[in-house]
C-alpha positions, 0 to 999 in steps of 0.5 A, a space after each residue: 943557930 939558936 936552940 930555943 924552941 918556937 912558940 906554941 903552933 896554937 898560941 902563935 895561931 891565936 896571935 896571927 888571928 889577933 892581927 889580922 884582926 887589927 890589920 881588917 880594922 884598920 882596912 874598915 877605918 880607912 876604906 869606908 869612906 869610899 861608901 860615903 863620897 856623897 853625903 860627905 861631898 854634898 853637906 862640905 862642899 868638897 870636889 873630888 880632888 879634895 875627897 881624893 886628898 882626904 882618902 890618899 893624902 891625909 892618912 899617907 902623910 903623917 903615915 910617912 912621917 912616922 913609919 921609919 921611927 917605928 920602925 928603929 923602935 920595932 927594931 930594938 923595943 918591944 913590939 906587941 905594945 907599939 901594934 896595939 897602941 897604934 891600933 887604939 890611935 887610929 880607932 879613936 882617929 876614926 871615931 874623931 872622923 865622925 865628928 869632923 864639921 869641915 874638909 880641915 877637920 876630917 883631913 886632920 883626923 885622916 892624918 892622925 889615922 894614918 900615923 896610928 896605923 904606920 904601927 901595923 905593917 913593920 910590926 906585925 911582919 916582925 912579931 909573925 917572923 918570931 912566931 914562926 919556922 921559915 916554911 910556914 911564914 909564908 902561910 902565917 903572912 897569907 891568913 895576916 893579909 886576910 886580913 885586908 880582904 876582910 875589912 875590905 868585906 867587914 867595910 862594904 858590908 858594916 858600911 851597907 849596915 849601918 847606912 841603913 841603920 844609921 836613920 834609926 839609931 839617931 831616931 832612938 838616940 836623939 840626944 846623943 846623935 840628933 845633932 849629926 848627920 848619918 855620915 858622921 854615925 857610920 864613922 862611930 860604927 865602925 871605929 869602936 870595935 878597935 878600941 876594944 879590940 886594942 884592950 884584948 891585944 894588951 892583955 893577951 900579946 906576949 913578946 916572942 923571942 927575937 931570933 937570927 941575927 939580933 945584934 943591935 948598937 947601943 947607939 942609934 944609927 941607920 948606918 946599917 940600913 943604909 948599906 942593907 938598902 945598897 947591898 940589896 938594892 936590885 931585890 929591895 926595889 923590885 920588892 918596894 916598886 911592885 907593891 907599890 903599884 899593887 896598893 896604888 891600884 889597890 887604894 885607888 879602887 878601895 876609894 872610888 869604885 863604889 863611887 863608880 858604880 853610883 854614877 855609872 850605873 846608877 847603883 845606890 850606895 847600900 846596894 853597891 856595898 852589899 855585892 862587893 861585900 858579898 862578891 869580894 870576901 869569900 874570894 878575898 879569903 881564898 887569895 891569902 889562902 892561895 899566896 901563902 900556899 903557894 909561895 910555900 910550894 915554890 920553897 918546896 920545890 927550890 924556887 928563889 924568886 916565887 914571891 916576885 912571882 906572886 906579885 906580877 900575876 898581880 899586877 898583871 890582873 890588875 892592868 887586865 882584869 882590872 882596867 876592863 872592869 872600870 870600862 865594863 858595859 853593865 854592872 854585872 859585867 863589872 862584877 863579873 871582872 872584879 871577880 877576878 881581880 878579887 882572887 888576887 887581891 892580898 897576893 903582894 902583901 903577902 908576897 913583899 912580906 915573905 920576901 922582905 923577911 927572907 932576905 933581910 937580918 933581925 936586926 932590919 926587919 922592923 926598918 926594912 918593912 917601914 921602909 916598905 911601909 913608907 913608899 907604900 904610903 907615899 906613893 901607893 895610898 896617897 898617890 892612888 886615890 888622889 890621881 883619881 879624882 883630878 884626873 875627874 876633875 880636870 880630864 874626864 869630866 863628865 858624871 861618868 867619867 870616874 871609870 876611865 880615871 880608874 882605868 887608867 890607874 889601874 892599866 899604868 900601875 898593872 904594866 909597871 908593875 909587871 915590867 920592874 918585876 921581871 927586871 929584878 928577878 935575879 937580883 932577887 935570887 942573890 939576895 936569897 942566896 946572900 940571905 941562906 948563907 949567914 947560916 942562920 935561924 931567919 
């Protein structure tokens, strides 16, 4: 057991704030395209399937390829430069989206964006585990998860502002922006802040002491990772499948829910973005806070399955309220149900980070979270938006077909998630008991 004191709380929370903002900017850069589907489709002559692949598959492609190597790097080297350099890369890739003139150009920019964002989850999760003691850690992960809610709110709010001001900005800078469409300018406006934040992180983010079991073999090998995956296979399968289903639904919604309001309720993009930001942002922040608080409370009560219970509730919310909000008869009813799903919007992320770091030794945390990130990107991020596009193009082909297409994803993913988490609870409890038997600070 290490005798070294934990980092100063004020600085540790400053680091969490930086990581939360980085995560938020990543969400902004990833989902702002959902507000721009109509003009991008019109200018580039794309189908819903192609738009879905740009939003899902393109982002997930290199995210998957880079996640595991980056996980190894995070476990064997300094984590802070990996995180801030990834932020700089995906922010520049977002700016590059604003330069795209074809499906191929936009797809390629999204691929690079996914490669940059592959650093965020394993790097942030590993850093936080070494900045906070176990009882405080869930709250720190909750604040990190708040970045998702902030990112969604900022994306919708900034998207609304950018859409409204892009024309004026273009008129004021005709020599610089005269050759670009409105949607190009929106990408420029949301990509630049991430570059600034990367510079701040490079100057102020310090590397913490690694704690717990930190013996790292000199030879690079996936053997220890494979043995850990086999030993905790039931627990890790439950956590990862439950998270994948939540991520699939979240990304399908982020990609297509604004389009649902445009096609079904005939709302303008700026109006939809403002409504979703005003309602979703405070409730999403509340979601992040309550998830961390609930898991800390479960831990104090001696419950070992707290993270899985949290994830199960979110899956159930998607299956019920998420399905109904896609099929609501009026936009008011849909937004009301959207408020209910927003209350659990970040629970799975907070719970997954807590669960994975609780049952994994320090020297494998980056790799285990990398496997988690790889699977969520490959299945959740890639599949969610893409399936909605395919269903809209080939099954529910009417203009309002986006609604049942999105509803199918909500119900199916939520139901599978609940069932998997129920089956994996006992295995997770055993994995927690095994981790606590190490007798080390984890």
